VOGUVEX-352295 format. One line per 10 residues: their letters; for each residue x, y, z of C-alpha. Coordinates in nm, 2 decimals. Example, Ala and Ser with C-alpha at 12.3 -4.5 7.8 and 13.67 -1.06 7.14 Angstrom:
as) 1.23:-0.45:0.78; 1.37:-0.11:0.71 $
***
This chain:
eavavepapf) 2.20:3.12:1.89; 2.10:3.19:1.55; 1.90:2.90:1.48; 1.54:2.86:1.58; 1.40:2.57:1.71; 1.02:2.58:1.63; 0.79:2.38:1.89; 0.49:2.31:1.61; 0.37:2.08:1.53; 0.64:1.88:1.67 $
rhgvisgfla) 0.99:2.01:1.77; 1.22:2.10:1.44; 1.49:2.31:1.32; 1.68:2.43:1.01; 2.04:2.52:0.97; 2.14:2.67:0.64; 2.48:2.64:0.57; 2.57:2.38:0.76; 2.89:2.27:0.59; 3.17:2.50:0.54 $
gpafpealrd) 3.16:2.59:0.19; 3.14:2.59:-0.09; 3.40:2.38:-0.19; 3.35:2.10:0.04; 3.00:2.04:0.02; 3.00:2.04:-0.38; 3.29:1.79:-0.36; 3.13:1.59:-0.12; 2.84:1.57:-0.34; 3.00:1.45:-0.65 $
ellglsfrgr) 3.17:1.18:-0.45; 2.83:1.06:-0.28; 2.70:1.05:-0.66; 2.97:0.81:-0.77; 2.87:0.55:-0.51; 2.67:0.25:-0.58; 2.33:0.32:-0.52; 2.07:0.03:-0.44; 1.71:0.08:-0.53; 1.47:0.03:-0.23 $
rndllslqqv) 1.09:-0.01:-0.30; 0.82:-0.11:-0.07; 0.46:0.00:0.09; 0.64:0.30:0.24; 0.91:0.42:0.00; 1.06:0.44:-0.32; 1.40:0.54:-0.37; 1.80:0.47:-0.41; 2.01:0.42:-0.12; 2.36:0.34:0.00 $
gpglgraeph) 2.59:0.33:0.33; 2.77:0.65:0.21; 3.10:0.48:0.25; 3.24:0.69:0.54; 3.54:0.47:0.55; 3.64:0.51:0.17; 3.94:0.67:0.04; 3.78:0.95:-0.14; 3.91:1.26:0.06; 3.58:1.44:0.11 $
isccarlsrh) 3.38:1.11:0.23; 3.70:1.05:0.43; 3.63:1.40:0.58; 3.28:1.32:0.62; 3.38:1.02:0.83; 3.56:1.26:1.06; 3.28:1.51:1.04; 3.05:1.23:1.15; 3.30:1.12:1.42; 3.40:1.44:1.57 $
alreefrawl) 3.15:1.73:1.47; 2.84:1.55:1.47; 2.92:1.30:1.74; 3.06:1.53:1.96; 3.00:1.92:1.90; 2.68:1.89:1.70; 2.53:1.61:1.94; 2.64:1.86:2.26; 2.44:2.14:2.10; 2.14:1.91:2.01 $
savtqielea) 2.11:1.77:2.36; 2.15:2.15:2.47; 1.86:2.29:2.28; 1.62:2.01:2.32; 1.70:1.87:2.66; 1.73:1.50:2.52; 2.02:1.30:2.63; 2.19:1.19:2.34; 2.46:0.89:2.31; 2.73:0.87:2.07 $
tldiscakye) 2.55:0.60:1.87; 2.50:0.77:1.51; 2.33:0.61:1.24; 2.38:0.79:0.89; 2.31:0.68:0.52; 2.30:0.85:0.19; 1.95:0.84:-0.04; 1.89:0.98:-0.34; 1.50:1.03:-0.47; 1.45:1.12:-0.85 $
ytdvllchdd) 1.14:1.10:-1.07; 0.83:0.96:-0.90; 1.03:0.84:-0.58; 0.86:0.90:-0.28; 0.86:0.85:0.11; 0.49:0.83:0.27; 0.37:0.92:0.62; 0.57:0.78:0.91; 0.70:0.88:1.23; 1.05:0.74:1.25 $
elegrriafi) 0.97:0.58:1.60; 1.21:0.29:1.68; 1.38:0.21:1.98; 1.65:0.43:2.08; 1.59:0.70:1.79; 1.57:1.05:1.93; 1.66:1.33:1.69; 1.62:1.29:1.33; 1.83:1.48:1.08; 1.86:1.56:0.70 $
lylvpaweks) 2.15:1.70:0.50; 2.03:1.84:0.15; 2.27:1.86:-0.11; 2.05:1.96:-0.37; 2.04:2.18:-0.71; 1.83:2.48:-0.71; 1.48:2.33:-0.59; 1.17:2.50:-0.62; 0.80:2.38:-0.45; 0.69:2.26:-0.78 $
dggtldlyst) 1.00:2.00:-0.80; 0.84:1.81:-0.52; 1.03:1.62:-0.25; 0.92:1.88:0.02; 0.96:1.75:0.38; 0.58:1.78:0.53; 0.52:1.78:0.89; 0.20:1.67:1.01; -0.05:1.77:1.32; -0.22:1.51:1.50 $
dehlepqqiv) -0.53:1.44:1.66; -0.62:1.36:1.99; -0.57:0.97:1.93; -0.20:1.07:1.81; -0.29:1.01:1.46; -0.17:1.21:1.16; -0.43:1.47:1.08; -0.30:1.73:0.83; 0.00:1.89:0.67; 0.08:2.22:0.86 $
kslvpswntl) 0.42:2.28:0.73; 0.63:2.17:0.42; 0.98:2.24:0.40; 1.15:2.31:0.07; 1.49:2.12:0.01; 1.79:2.37:0.00; 2.14:2.33:-0.08; 2.37:2.26:0.24; 2.07:2.30:0.50; 2.04:2.06:0.77 $
vffevspvsf) 1.71:2.00:0.91; 1.63:1.80:1.24; 1.34:1.71:1.45; 1.28:1.53:1.75; 1.17:1.17:1.72; 0.81:1.13:1.93; 0.50:0.96:1.90; 0.37:1.27:1.69; 0.66:1.34:1.46; 0.47:1.23:1.15 $
hqarswlpca) 0.66:1.34:0.82; 0.68:1.28:0.46; 0.86:1.38:0.16; 0.59:1.55:-0.04; 0.53:1.70:-0.38; 0.34:2.00:-0.47; 0.09:2.00:-0.74; -0.06:2.36:-0.82; -0.30:2.19:-1.08; -0.46:1.97:-0.82 $
apslqvsevl) -0.74:1.99:-0.62; -0.63:2.12:-0.27; -0.70:1.84:-0.06; -0.48:1.63:-0.28; -0.12:1.62:-0.09; 0.13:1.36:-0.26; 0.47:1.26:-0.15; 0.66:1.25:-0.46; 0.92:1.40:-0.65; 0.81:1.55:-0.96 $
shkcrlslsg) 1.10:1.69:-1.14; 1.38:1.51:-1.30; 1.64:1.68:-1.04; 1.83:1.46:-0.80; 1.73:1.50:-0.44; 2.04:1.38:-0.26; 2.08:1.38:0.08; 2.25:1.24:0.41; 2.01:1.16:0.71; 2.01:0.96:1.01 $
wfhgpasara) 1.92:0.93:1.35; 2.10:1.06:1.70; 2.03:0.79:1.98; 1.92:0.80:2.33; 1.78:0.62:2.61; 1.45:0.48:2.47; 1.12:0.67:2.57; 0.80:0.52:2.62; 0.61:0.43:2.30; 0.22:0.56:2.25 $
trrsqpalpr) -0.05:0.31:2.24; -0.20:0.35:1.91; -0.57:0.36:1.86; -0.69:0.05:1.71; -0.91:0.12:1.36; -1.26:-0.02:1.37; -1.26:-0.30:1.12; -1.49:-0.34:0.83; -1.80:-0.55:0.97; -1.83:-0.89:0.85 $
sphlpcdhei) -2.18:-1.06:0.76; -2.29:-1.41:0.65; -2.40:-1.49:0.29; -2.74:-1.30:0.16; -3.02:-1.57:0.08; -2.96:-1.57:-0.32; -3.01:-1.86:-0.55; -2.81:-1.94:-0.85; -2.99:-1.73:-1.09; -2.79:-1.42:-0.98 $
lyewinqvyl) -2.49:-1.58:-1.13; -2.66:-1.64:-1.47; -2.72:-1.28:-1.45; -2.39:-1.14:-1.37; -2.13:-1.38:-1.50; -1.94:-1.48:-1.82; -2.11:-1.80:-1.92; -1.76:-2.00:-1.95; -1.74:-1.96:-1.58; -2.05:-2.14:-1.52 $
dmdsqaqiqe) -1.94:-2.46:-1.65; -1.87:-2.75:-1.41; -1.55:-2.88:-1.58; -1.41:-2.53:-1.58; -1.47:-2.48:-1.26; -1.28:-2.81:-1.16; -0.98:-2.70:-1.37; -0.99:-2.35:-1.20; -0.99:-2.52:-0.87; -0.69:-2.74:-0.96 $
efeerseill) -0.47:-2.43:-1.05; -0.60:-2.23:-0.74; -0.50:-2.52:-0.52; -0.16:-2.55:-0.68; -0.07:-2.17:-0.67; -0.31:-2.02:-0.41; -0.40:-1.74:-0.67; -0.58:-1.69:-0.99; -0.71:-1.44:-1.22; -1.02:-1.44:-1.43 $
kdflkkekyq) -1.06:-1.25:-1.72; -1.36:-1.10:-1.86; -1.55:-1.24:-1.55; -1.89:-1.06:-1.59; -2.10:-1.00:-1.92; -1.98:-0.75:-2.12; -2.31:-0.55:-2.12; -2.31:-0.58:-1.72; -1.97:-0.46:-1.73; -2.04:-0.16:-1.92 $
llcealqnka) -2.32:-0.06:-1.71; -2.10:-0.12:-1.37; -1.86:0.12:-1.52; -2.13:0.39:-1.62; -2.29:0.37:-1.27; -1.91:0.43:-1.13; -1.93:0.76:-1.29; -2.25:0.87:-1.13; -2.17:1.23:-0.98; -2.42:1.15:-0.69 $
iqwskrgpsn) -2.19:0.86:-0.54; -2.05:1.00:-0.20; -1.70:0.92:-0.14; -1.53:0.91:0.20; -1.15:0.95:0.24; -1.00:0.64:0.42; -0.72:0.69:0.67; -0.52:0.78:0.88; -0.24:0.84:0.61; 0.06:0.64:0.83 $
krlyeaaeee) -0.17:0.35:0.72; -0.40:0.43:0.41; -0.52:0.71:0.20; -0.78:0.61:-0.06; -1.19:0.68:-0.11; -1.43:0.44:-0.03; -1.80:0.46:-0.13; -2.10:0.53:0.12; -2.33:0.23:0.01; -2.65:0.47:0.06 $
slpeelkgfl) -2.56:0.65:-0.21; -2.48:0.43:-0.46; -2.70:0.39:-0.79; -2.90:0.06:-0.81; -2.66:-0.12:-1.04; -2.40:-0.07:-0.84; -2.60:-0.20:-0.52; -2.69:-0.51:-0.71; -2.34:-0.61:-0.76; -2.27:-0.55:-0.39 $
rflhsealfl) -2.55:-0.79:-0.34; -2.40:-1.05:-0.58; -2.07:-1.03:-0.41; -2.26:-1.11:-0.08; -2.49:-1.37:-0.23; -2.52:-1.73:-0.12; -2.47:-1.83:-0.48; -2.12:-1.67:-0.50; -2.00:-1.81:-0.19; -2.07:-2.13:-0.33 $
llsnftglkl) -1.89:-2.03:-0.64; -1.59:-1.95:-0.47; -1.58:-2.27:-0.29; -1.60:-2.42:-0.62; -1.33:-2.22:-0.77; -1.08:-2.27:-0.47; -1.17:-2.56:-0.28; -1.25:-2.34:0.04; -1.54:-2.43:0.24; -1.73:-2.12:0.19 $
hflapsnede) -2.07:-2.28:0.17; -2.25:-2.59:0.35; -2.26:-2.74:0.01; -1.85:-2.75:-0.03; -1.67:-3.08:0.08; -1.54:-3.10:0.44; -1.19:-3.21:0.52; -1.36:-3.56:0.55; -1.52:-3.55:0.23; -1.20:-3.50:0.08 $
edgegqaaes) -1.06:-3.85:0.19; -1.33:-4.01:-0.03; -1.37:-3.72:-0.27; -1.32:-3.79:-0.67; -1.21:-3.41:-0.79; -1.49:-3.24:-0.92; -1.60:-2.89:-0.84; -1.84:-2.84:-0.54; -1.76:-3.24:-0.49; -1.37:-3.23:-0.54 $
gghsspkaeq) -1.09:-3.29:-0.32; -0.87:-3.02:-0.26; -0.83:-2.87:0.09; -1.04:-2.68:0.31; -0.75:-2.41:0.35; -0.51:-2.42:0.06; -0.15:-2.32:0.17; -0.02:-2.01:0.04; 0.33:-2.08:-0.15; 0.37:-1.79:-0.36 $
eseadadgna) 0.73:-1.77:-0.28; 0.80:-2.03:-0.51; 0.50:-2.05:-0.74; 0.41:-1.66:-0.83; 0.50:-1.52:-1.14; 0.76:-1.27:-1.18; 0.49:-1.02:-1.28; 0.24:-1.15:-1.02; -0.04:-1.19:-1.27; -0.16:-1.56:-1.23 $
qqpdsvpgaq) -0.16:-1.78:-1.57; -0.50:-1.86:-1.72; -0.63:-2.19:-1.77; -0.74:-2.28:-2.13; -1.10:-2.22:-2.02; -1.26:-2.10:-1.70; -1.51:-2.21:-1.46; -1.85:-2.10:-1.32; -2.11:-2.21:-1.05; -2.32:-2.49:-1.00 $
dgeaqnrpak) -2.70:-2.53:-0.96; -2.73:-2.45:-0.59; -3.02:-2.71:-0.51; -3.00:-2.56:-0.11; -2.88:-2.21:-0.19; -3.23:-2.06:-0.06; -3.12:-2.16:0.29; -3.05:-1.86:0.50; -2.70:-1.81:0.68; -2.73:-1.90:1.05 $
ggkdtpvctg) -2.46:-1.68:1.13; -2.28:-1.90:1.38; -1.94:-1.92:1.48; -1.86:-2.17:1.21; -2.05:-2.00:0.95; -1.85:-1.85:0.63; -1.86:-1.46:0.64; -1.73:-1.20:0.42; -1.66:-0.80:0.43; -1.54:-0.55:0.15 $
elrrwthghy) -1.61:-0.22:0.01; -1.59:0.00:-0.33; -1.31:0.20:-0.36; -1.17:0.46:-0.58; -0.81:0.51:-0.65; -0.63:0.80:-0.80; -0.33:0.98:-0.79; -0.14:0.99:-0.44; -0.37:0.70:-0.29; -0.23:0.41:-0.12 $
tlvhdtqate) -0.21:0.15:0.15; 0.09:0.06:0.41; 0.17:-0.23:0.59; 0.13:-0.18:0.96; 0.18:-0.35:1.31; -0.19:-0.34:1.39; -0.28:-0.49:1.03; -0.49:-0.82:1.07; -0.31:-1.12:0.94; -0.54:-1.45:0.94 $
faldllffcg) -0.63:-1.73:0.67; -0.86:-1.55:0.41; -0.96:-1.53:0.06; -0.91:-1.19:-0.10; -1.14:-1.10:-0.37; -1.06:-0.78:-0.63; -1.26:-0.69:-0.92; -1.14:-0.40:-1.13; -1.31:-0.13:-1.33; -1.21:0.18:-1.53 $
cedwdpdygg) -0.83:0.08:-1.55; -0.80:0.03:-1.93; -0.45:0.14:-2.03; -0.35:0.12:-1.67; 0.05:0.07:-1.66; 0.17:-0.10:-1.35; 0.49:0.18:-1.37; 0.17:0.41:-1.23; 0.13:0.22:-0.92; -0.20:0.10:-0.78 $
ftsyiakged) -0.12:-0.28:-0.77; -0.17:-0.48:-0.48; 0.13:-0.63:-0.32; 0.14:-0.96:-0.12; 0.49:-1.01:0.13; 0.59:-1.21:0.39; 0.53:-1.05:0.74; 0.86:-0.89:0.82; 0.99:-0.88:0.47; 1.03:-0.64:0.17 $
eelltvnpee) 1.03:-0.87:-0.13; 0.68:-0.91:-0.30; 0.55:-1.28:-0.32; 0.31:-1.17:-0.55; 0.18:-0.87:-0.74; -0.19:-0.81:-0.85; -0.21:-0.54:-1.13; -0.56:-0.38:-1.22; -0.73:-0.53:-1.51; -1.03:-0.45:-1.71 $
nclalvyrdk) -1.33:-0.68:-1.61; -1.10:-0.91:-1.42; -1.17:-1.10:-1.09; -0.85:-1.17:-0.88; -0.87:-1.43:-0.62; -0.55:-1.48:-0.36; -0.56:-1.72:-0.05; -0.32:-1.60:0.21; -0.21:-1.75:0.53; -0.11:-1.56:0.88 $
etmkfvkyin) 0.22:-1.48:0.78; 0.11:-1.27:0.44; 0.02:-0.91:0.48; -0.08:-0.69:0.16; -0.07:-0.31:0.04; -0.17:-0.12:-0.26; 0.13:0.05:-0.40; 0.14:0.46:-0.41; -0.01:0.59:-0.74; 0.24:0.82:-0.86 $
hqslarlkkd) 0.24:1.11:-1.09; 0.28:0.93:-1.42; -0.06:0.84:-1.39; -0.21:1.15:-1.48; -0.13:1.08:-1.84; -0.45:0.92:-1.85; -0.60:1.25:-1.88; -0.48:1.33:-2.21; -0.73:1.06:-2.33; -1.00:1.09:-2.10 $
pnrtgfwdfa) -1.00:1.41:-1.90; -1.23:1.28:-1.65; -1.04:0.96:-1.58; -0.78:1.02:-1.32; -0.78:0.65:-1.17; -0.96:0.34:-1.16; -1.22:0.14:-0.89; -1.19:-0.17:-0.72; -1.47:-0.39:-0.52; -1.25:-0.54:-0.25 $
fvyye) -1.37:-0.82:-0.05; -1.25:-1.08:0.18; -1.41:-1.43:0.27; -1.35:-1.62:0.55; -1.44:-1.99:0.62 $
***
């Protein structure tokens, strides 16, 4: 009767002093901290976790097992069923997790077949909002997508929080940054305290899952008619050498990825970086938070230097150059499968394959960066490059955007993420002194797996090319609080930019 169950933004309740104490919860905490935790890192979270060893011999953990079996599964489960009017089964999942500095759990809804009530028992030291790690509850819009954080619960010693798992139960473990802009909402532990908790789910008959709205994809378009002169305007001359192109293609076909350093002419790259800081550029937030959070530029607001670079990325000349780099048929001058049977391997006339098979599992570097060849390639003369694209069914196309990344930004793997054969292009700006520990790198994983196949770290004036198949997914790792260290060197530099494009045969 003393516990209020709040209805908004979804049903939840808070119970202080959940375990009889103080001696028992303190001893339980000490024994849990002595367990062997396993680090977990993926698109959604960064934490250390362990099954709490409820069958172990330590007295308080054994007692916790009895608590789980009797109090939680019987008395507390009956109480929860009564107050929520949800039929709960005896099935109970429970584990122990600790979040430390910069650890994070991003926006998600906990929906999995059979989960009906989630709970978290906090065993934390004295905790302030400024320590981060608050539990944030989101409101939802008419499409049942997370809209904004409307309530934040600060972890408190021996306090149990529970909530109904539903299509709208979006939440995250959020930090609080008083010095940040009000719109910046970050899911991260900012202090060096340990955020220890026992958490899990009560199960019951599965409820119907909501049909999620499909996000509109970026429009795809064929190349723009541009001759080879645009390559000489932008690209480092070393990449315009035919022998170098053949060498890059050989390495790319073997590894399905490559990183081309100092890709643009130095003066053109400097002009790009200066233009990116133009305050007239309009940046729009890309969401929803259970899928992504970053900013994309509105093309109409871009200064001419950036519009020119976007034209370059859409240009027919670049399509042909990428064919030379990769062996993909991204241009009518690139060889077809039939040509390969006759071919002697040289750039646009070389063998290779029209769809290189991704083999990152065995061939990616440990840190995900492609090894660089001794010399790097460029484009060929483009005799018929002025031929306009027809835009037919088999016409190569591309799509892309200019993105801004800063503290709190990320993308997540999700069920509706498109997976198909494609060539990813990433070009980075403004990432000097960027440390991989900050996050912001692009990770490639096999569908349904956490282990990374390949990691592409932001590097100055670098062009990354990655070929992925239908079983490969990608995400940009959450950019954590450590990235703000760059403000000491440059008060205006909080993150970096990238041009993210995808090319399809």
